[in-house]
N, C-alpha and C positions, 0 to 999 in steps of 0.2 A: 177230524172225522175220518171217514173212509174205512177201508178194510184192514188198515195197519195197526189199529188199536188192539187192546187185549180181548175184545169180544169176538164172537163167532163171526158175525157179519159186520156191517158198518154202523148198526144202530147201538142202543144202550143195552146190550145184553142179548141173550137168546130171545128171538121174537115170540110174540104171544100168538100161537096158532089157535085161532078161534074155531067155531063150528065148521066142520069140513064134511058134513053129511051130503050137502047138495052141490058138490063141486064136480066139475068135469074130470074125466079119467086122467087126462094129461096134467091137470092141476093137482090131482091126488098124488101122482107120481112125483111132481116137484116138491110137495110137502114132505113125502117120504125120503126123497133124495136129500132135501135140506136137513131133515132130522138125523139121517145116517152121517152126513158130512159133519154136522155139529158134533156128533159123538166122536168122530175120528179127530176133529180138531181138538176136543177136550183130552182125548187119549194122548195125542202127540204133545200137547202142551204139558201135561203131567210128565211125560217122558223127558221132556226137554228141561224140567226142573230137577231131575234126579241125577244121581252120581254117574250112572252109565253114560248119559249124554256128556257130562263134564269130562269124561275120560276118553271120548272119541277124538279121532284125529280132527284138526281144525277144518279140513275140507269137508269131512262128513257133517260137522256141526253146521257149516255154512250151507251145505245142500239141504239139510233139515230145516234151517231157517227159511230158505227159498221155497221149500215144499209148504211150510206153514203160511208163508205169504200168499202163495198161490191158492191154497185151500181157503183162506179168508177172503180173497177176492172172488172166488168161485161161490162161496156162501153168500157174499154180499149181492152178487148178481141174482142168485136164486131168491134171496130175500126181497129184492127189488121186484122181481116178477110176481111174487106172492102178494106184495103190497099193491101192485097194480090191479090184481084181482080182488083186493079187499080181504084177503085171507089173513095177512099179517099186519099187526099194527106196528109201524116203525116209530120209535121214539126219536125226537130231534136231538 
């Protein structure tokens, strides 16, 4: 488990964001932040599967790997916060 897998956060894929009409403003910001981060993770993942990434210097590839790892950890932290509020269903 954890954030090192192929998913956005640590769960089994992109979390299910339920009804968010009656949440607090700070919770709404976390939902939006999580969604934006998930998009960035997907974009970087797609880039890392392409020819340009393969032709980068090893140090650049390593730094992008580290960036992805950090982004996934960050997404997992946001996902856990949302789960605490009952906004996200985390699959085991």
